C-alpha positions in Angstrom: 0.0 0.0 0.0 1.6 3.2 -1.0 1.4 6.3 1.2 -0.2 8.5 -1.5 -3.1 6.1 -2.0 -3.9 5.8 1.7 -3.5 9.5 2.2 -5.9 10.2 -0.6 -8.4 7.7 0.8 -8.1 9.4 4.3 -8.7 12.8 2.8 -11.6 11.6 0.6 -13.5 9.6 3.3 -15.7 11.6 5.6 -13.7 12.6 8.7 -15.4 11.5 12.0 -17.2 8.7 10.2 -16.6 5.0 10.7 -14.9 2.8 8.1 -16.4 -0.5 7.1 -14.0 -3.4 6.4 -15.1 -6.1 3.9 -13.7 -9.6 3.5 -15.4 -10.6 0.2 -15.7 -14.3 -0.3 -17.6 -16.4 -2.8 -20.2 -17.5 -0.2 -20.0 -14.8 2.4 -19.0 -11.2 3.1 -17.3 -10.7 6.4 -17.8 -7.2 7.8 -16.0 -5.1 10.4 -16.5 -1.6 11.7 -14.1 1.0 13.0 -14.8 3.4 15.8 -15.3 7.0 14.8 -11.7 7.9 15.7 -10.6 5.2 13.3 -8.4 3.4 15.7 -10.0 0.1 16.5 -11.7 -2.4 14.2 -14.5 -4.6 15.6 -16.0 -7.6 13.9 -19.6 -6.8 12.9 -21.3 -9.6 11.0 -21.2 -12.0 8.2 -23.6 -11.7 5.2 -24.4 -14.8 3.3 -24.0 -14.0 -0.4 -27.1 -14.4 -2.6 -26.8 -12.4 -5.7 -25.2 -9.0 -6.3 -28.4 -6.9 -5.9 -29.4 -8.1 -2.5 -25.8 -8.3 -1.4 -25.3 -4.6 -2.4 -28.6 -3.6 -0.7 -27.5 -5.3 2.5 -24.1 -3.5 2.4 -25.8 -0.2 1.7 -28.2 -0.6 4.6 -25.4 -1.4 7.0 -23.3 1.5 5.7 -26.2 3.9 6.2 -27.1 2.5 9.7 -23.5 3.0 10.9 -22.8 6.3 9.1 -19.9 4.8 7.3 -17.5 7.2 5.5 -15.4 4.8 3.5 -14.9 1.1 2.7 -11.7 -0.9 3.2 -12.0 -4.0 1.0 -9.6 -7.0 1.3 -7.8 -7.7 -1.9 -7.0 -11.4 -2.3 -3.6 -11.1 -4.0 -1.6 -14.3 -4.8 1.3 -15.0 -2.4 3.7 -13.6 -5.0 1.7 -10.3 -5.1 0.2 -10.9 -8.5 -3.5 -10.5 -9.3 -5.6 -13.6 -10.1 -9.3 -14.3 -10.8 -10.4 -13.6 -7.2 -8.8 -10.1 -7.4 -10.6 -9.5 -10.7 -13.9 -10.6 -9.1 -13.4 -8.3 -6.0 -12.6 -5.3 -8.2 -15.7 -6.0 -10.4 -17.9 -6.3 -7.3 -16.6 -2.9 -6.0 -17.0 -1.3 -9.5 -20.6 -2.5 -9.6 -21.2 -1.4 -5.9 -20.0 2.2 -6.5 -23.3 3.5 -8.1 -25.3 2.0 -5.2 -22.9 2.9 -2.4 -20.9 5.9 -3.5 -18.2 5.8 -0.8 -14.4 6.1 -1.1 -12.9 2.6 -1.4 -9.4 1.5 -0.4 -8.2 -2.0 -1.4 -6.1 -3.6 1.3 -3.8 -6.6 0.9 -5.5 -9.5 2.7 -2.9 -12.2 2.2 -2.8 -14.5 5.1 -5.6 -12.7 7.0 -7.9 -15.8 7.1 -4.9 -18.0 8.1 -4.0 -15.7 10.9 -7.5 -15.5 12.2 -8.0 -19.3 11.9 -4.7 -19.9 13.8 -5.9 -17.6 16.6 -9.3 -19.4 16.8 -7.5 -22.8 16.9 -5.3 -21.6 19.7 -8.5 -20.5 21.5 -9.7 -24.1 21.0 -12.8 -22.9 19.1 -14.8 -25.7 17.5 -14.9 -26.1 13.8 -18.5 -24.8 13.8 -17.6 -21.8 15.9 -14.6 -21.0 13.6 -16.9 -21.2 10.6 -19.3 -18.6 12.3 -16.5 -16.2 13.2 -13.7 -16.4 10.6 -15.1 -14.1 7.9 -16.0 -11.2 10.2 -12.7 -11.6 12.2 -10.8 -11.6 8.9 -12.6 -8.4 8.0 -11.6 -6.9 11.3 -8.0 -8.0 10.7 -7.9 -6.3 7.3 -9.5 -3.1 8.6 -7.2 -3.0 11.6 -4.2 -3.2 9.3 -5.5 -0.1 7.5 -6.3 1.7 10.7 -2.8 1.1 12.1 -1.3 2.7 9.0 -3.7 5.6 9.2 -2.7 6.0 12.8 0.9 6.0 11.9 0.3 8.8 9.3 -1.4 10.8 12.1 1.6 10.2 14.3 4.0 11.4 11.6 3.0 14.9 12.4 0.6 15.2 9.5 -2.2 17.8 9.7 -5.0 16.1 11.6 -7.7 18.7 10.5 -9.3 16.1 8.2 -10.5 14.2 11.1 -9.0 10.9 10.1 
């Protein structure tokens, strides 16, 4: 993630508004929400995917309910950093979502997010069923927290904090 991209996202997204993290899978969409200071990501919920229109409507309703100012979408890059079919699918979903939910979007490298979350759940001795319930929204929180940590680092670099991010 280059600094210019994240700075542009921070400036474009409404200051004082929450960010919504998305872990977009083929069967589910994991969601996480930041606090209004954009410091902590919390798992929110998992949406079962149906078709694009109802999925987009559900995301729009959640974004409105929580006064979301921007989206952080996990980008499922290959381990070598290249883009495969899942990245193309994610970008297409976001492109189609923009007219319905016109918020700034930041793509965030999600490599190993699900593995990290699954490992944590295994260490916590969560059952397979419980892991299945939690993994997507926890992965979304992991992705969003990575973004929030970088935003926080930019604030700490002495940047002008008048934007509210």
